[in-house]
N, C-alpha and C positions, 0 to 999 in steps of 0.2 A: 493723127500720130505724126511726129517728126521721126523719120527713120534715115539713118546713115548706113550705107551698105558698102563694106570693103573699101573705105576711103583711103586714098593714097595721094599725098600732096607734099609740097614743100616750096622751096625758093630756088629759082634758076635750076641748076643741075642737082641740087641737094634735096633728097627726099627725107622728110621729117616724120611723117605719119605713114603707117603701112597697114593695110587690111583692117581698118578700124570700123567696127559695126556697133551702133548704139541705137536705142529707141527711147523716145520721150512721149508719153501720153499727154493729151490735154488735161489740165487740172492737177498735174503732179510736178513736184520739184525734184530734180535729179542732180546729184553732185558729180562733177568730173574732177577727180582728185589725182594727186601725184606730185612728185618733187619738181623743183625748178628744172626746166629744160627737157621735159619728157614729151612735149608736144601738145599740151592743153590749148594754148593760144592758137597754135597752128590749126588744130582741129576746128576751133571756133571760126577762124578765117576761111577754112575750107567750106564749112557749112554755109557761110554767108557769101561764098564765091568771091572773096577778096584776094584769094590766091588761086592760081590755075590748078585744075584737077589733073592728077597724073593717073587717075583711075577711080573706079567706084561711082557711087551716085547718092543723091539726097532726094528723099521723097517727103512731100508735105501733104498730109491727109490724102494719101493714095495717088498723088500726082507727082510725076518725075519733075523735079524743080529745074527750071531753065538755068543756063550758065550766065546769069545776069543778077548782080546784087540788087538792083532796083526791082526787077521782076520778082525776085524771092521776097523782098520786103512787101510787095503788093500781094503776095500770096499769104502774108501773115507772119513773116519772120522778122522779129525785132532783135537788135543787137546793141549791147552796151560794152564797148571795148575797154580794155585795161587802160587806165589813165583818164577815163570819163569823157573828155573832149566836149564839154559844154560850150555854147557860144558865149564867150566871156564878155563881149561888148553888148550883149542883149540882156534884158531883164529876165528874171525867173519866168514870169508869165509869158514873155515873148518867146522864150525857148520852147515852151509847151505849145503855144499857138502855132509856131512855125512847123513843128513836127506834125501836129494834127492836120493843118491845112495842106501840107505836102502830100498827104494821103487822101485828101478830099473829105476830111471829117470836120464836124462842127467844133469851132474853137472854144465857144463858151462851154459846151458840154465837156470838152477835154479838160478845161481848167477846173470845172466843178469836180470831176472825177479825180484829178490829180490832187486837189486840196483835201478831198475826202480821204484818200489813201495815204497821202504824204503831208500830214498837218505840219510837220517840221518846216516845210518850205513855204507854207501859206503866209506866214508873217513876213517872208522875204520876197513877196510877189513882185514888188517894184524895185528891188535891189538888182544891181548888175551881177550876173552869174559869176563873173571873175572875182568878185569880192567875197564869195561864200567860202566857208571852210571846206576842207577836203571831203569830210563826211556829208556836208550839205550838197556839194557838187555831185557826189555819187548818187544821192537820193534824187536830185534833180535829173540826172542822166537816166535813172530808172523811170521817173515820172514822164520824161520826154519819150522814152520807148513805149510806155503804156499809152501815150496819146495817139499812137499810130494804130491802136486797136489790134494788136498782134494776136495770133493764135499761139505762138511760141516766142519765148524771149531767151536769148543767150546772154549771160552775164560773165564777164572775164575778170576775175579777181576783184569782186566788188568791195571787199573789206580792206583792201590794201590802203594803208595810210589813214584809216578811219578810226576814230577814238572808240574804245570798247563800249562806251555807253550807247553809241549809235548802232553798233554792230547788232546788238540784241533787237533793236527796233527794226532793223533791216530784215532780220530773219522772220519776225512777226508779220511784216508787210508782205514778204514773199508768200508766206503761207496763206494770208488772207486773199491776196491777188489771185493766186493759183486756184483757190477753192471757189471764191465768189465770182470770178470772171472766167473760170474754166480755161486758164492759160497754162500751157506747159512751160516749165522753166528748166533750162540747163545752166548750171552755175559751175564754172571752173574756179576752184578755190583751194587754198591750203589751210585755211582756218578751220580746224576740226570741229570746234564748238559750234561755229556757224553752220557747217555742213550737217552736223548731227541735229541741230535745232530746226533747220529748214527743210532738209531733204529726206525723202523716204527710201530712196535707192541711191546707189553710187557705182560709178565706174572708176576703177583705179588704173591710171596709165603708167607705163614704164617703157622707156626706149622706143617711143613712137607707136606703141600698140596698147591694147587693152589687156591688162594682166589679170584683172578680177572684176566681176560684176557681183554685187552683194546688196543686201538691205543695210541701211545705216545702223539699225539697232544691233545687228550682229557684229558689225565692224566696231561699234562703240565699246562693246563688251570685250573684244579680243585685243588686248594691249600688245601682245606679241606680234600679231599680224600688223597692227599699226606701225610698230617699229620696223618690221621687215619691209613693208611696202612704202611707208611714208617717212621713215627715219625720225619718228617723234616718240 
């Protein structure tokens, strides 16, 4: 289990998230929802230790996670930040190989797994990552995270700038990855259809805190609650 307990963090003297507690089990997809500016990305950076903690803790499968991004990655925490950040001057295959080898994993096996789960990028294996479309880069970023053999993956706004035809594929991929590889996924996202298709549970953030924890099936049915919490 990935467990965040009473997280408090932000930037310099500004506190963005306060007393945030969430849980993600291995093998499930959980949506982190909310309007722009409520602290979703900050929470992702807190969990990965990319920003200093002002309080609280992160636990990965019963162990108190160290205050090191690298050590948390070695404990099985993968992260795909908003904006993708693929290695543009490397090929698609090189992006995956580098990620696998950085964690001491077999490069050939990582490529085979990536092309099995992400056939959209298989035909682009020898193309430079910088030449891919936005949607293809996003899928490559997800494949690269998977190459590290994580127990949990954090995805920050994965559908941003991605064409609708690929968004549906991404939801299907997440479900397959979570179930077949027993990986827990926390996805910060504003695309409701994507969240409802991929996630079984959701946390809704507001003003730096968790306003609601619910199952996505209930939230899908409650249009008034969607409008109140998400403005849609």
